[in-house]
Each structure stands twice: as C-alpha cells, then as structure tokens.
N, C-alpha and C positions, 0 to 999 in steps of 0.2 A: 656613225649617226646615233644620236641618243633619242630613244623612243619614250614619249610620255603618254600615259593613258593605256586603255585596253582596246583590243580589236573586237570587232563584232562577234567573231567566233568564240572568243574567251567569255564574253558576256552571255552568249547563248548557252554555252556549256555550263557556266555557273548557275544560270536560271534553271536549266534542266535538272541539275543536281539538287538545287534547292527545292524544286517542285516534287522530285522523287522523295526527298526527305520529309516534306510536309505531308505527302500522301501516306507515307508509312505511319507517321505520327497520328494523323487523323484516323487511320484504320485501327490503330491500337486503342485510341481514345474511344472510338465507337464500340469496340469489343468490351472494353472496361465498363462503359456506360450500360451496355446490355446486361452484363454479368452483375453489376450492382443493382439493377432493377430486379433481376431474378432473385438475388439474395434478399432484397428487401421484401419481395413477395413471399418467399419461403419463411422469412422471420415472422411476417404477419400471419401466415398460415399456422406456424407453430404456436404463436400467441393465441390464435382462435381455438386451436385444439386444446391447449392448456386451460383456457377459459371454460370451454365446454366440459372438460373433465372436472374442473373445480365445481361447476354448477351441478353436474350429475352427482358428485360425491357429497355435496352440501345439502341436497334436497332431502326432505323427510320421507318422501314416498320411495318406493322401490325403483331402481334404475331400469329404464326401458331403452330398447334400441332407438336410435334417432335416424330417420330416413335421410337420404341425401338432401342437403340444403345448401344454398349458395352462402358463401362467407361474405358478411357485410363489408363493403369496401374493396373486395377482391372479386370482381365479376367473373373471372375465369377459374374460380376455385370452388369446389364442392366439399362438404364435410359430412361425415357419417359417424355414428357410434353403433357398434355391434357388440352383442354379448354372447359369449360362447362358454360352454362347460369346459372346465380345465381337467387335466389329468390328476391334479391334486384334489383330494377329497374335500368337499365343502367349499371350494373356491370356484369362481367364475372369472373369465377373462373379459375385461372391458377394453375394447379395441376401438380407438378413435383415429380416423384417417382423414386427412385433407389431401385432395387430389386436384391437380391442375387439369382443366378441361379445354380441349381444342375448341375454340368458339365456332369454327367453320363446320366441323363434323359432329360436335357435341359428344366426342369420345375422349377417353383419358389421354393426356398428352405425355404420360410417362414420368411426370414429376409428382412426388407425393411425400407426405410426412405422416408418421404414425406414432401414436402413443399407446402403450399397453400397460394396464394396471390389473392386478388381481383384487377381486372384491369378494367378501363373504357371500355365500349363497342366499342368506336371509335378506340381503340388500338388493337382490336382483329379481326382476320379473323373469321367470324361466322362459327362455326363447323356445319357439316352436321347432327350430332346427336343432338337432342334437349333435351337430358336428363338433368335434373336440379339437382344440388347438393343442398339438403335441410338439410342434417344431419351434415354439418360442422358448428360447433358453437364454434369457438375459443374465440370470444368475442361477445357481443351483437351486436356491430356495426363493419363493416369491416375496420374502420380507427381508 
C-alpha cells in the first residue's frame, strides 16, 4: 500500500517542533533588544558625562561640584560632578558620575559610568570635604 500525505500525528509533532524553535528565537530576540536598549542608554549617559566635563573645563570661573541632576532625555539617570583633593600636589580630581536610578525606589540601580580628570588647584573651588582620592590609578602620572 502506497501512502500519500502525512498523518495527523506527524503534523502535530512538526508544529510542536516549529513552535519550540520560534519560542527560543523570540526569547533570544527579546534579550538582544533589552541589551541594545541598555547599551544605548549607557552610551547616552557617557555622552552626557563627557559634555558636562567639557562644559566645566571650558568655563572661565572655577569648577564647582554639581549636585545630582537628571540627564535630559534619560529619565532614569542622574549625573553628578564632585571635586576631591588629589594625592598629587597642586591637583584636584574632577569626578563625574552618571548613575541609573531605580524609578520605583529612587535608589541606585547598580549601573553607572564615571569620568575622572585631574585639574590644577587654581581652576577648582576648594570643596568643603577634604577626602582625598587615593585609589584612582588610571596611569602612574595624571598627564
């Protein structure tokens, strides 16, 4: 007897296999989409930090700390600029941080980006806290 066509069981098995494959592909695509959004947010935060750094370095007046403020276009990100005395004589550390904030609890979400630059003491408004940054070692010398 010659059989033409497929049985119902074969069609059901093929459908199940196809659905399992589609489910896996959609899960991977969702993960990739979430990671691409996170990468885009981090790139925007980096650009905002670099922009603030350029603005602070370009101004004629002395550099002052910037209190936490929301990054324009990134509602879940805050940015701050802090100035610390350095262990190097005559230099201060300008520390700019962008930090993702959990919108539900308004606490840090664990994702941040930081820029550190050394600036001459005469360009800085001396901060009230005298805490010194000693563990920042990007290179042996600040220049």
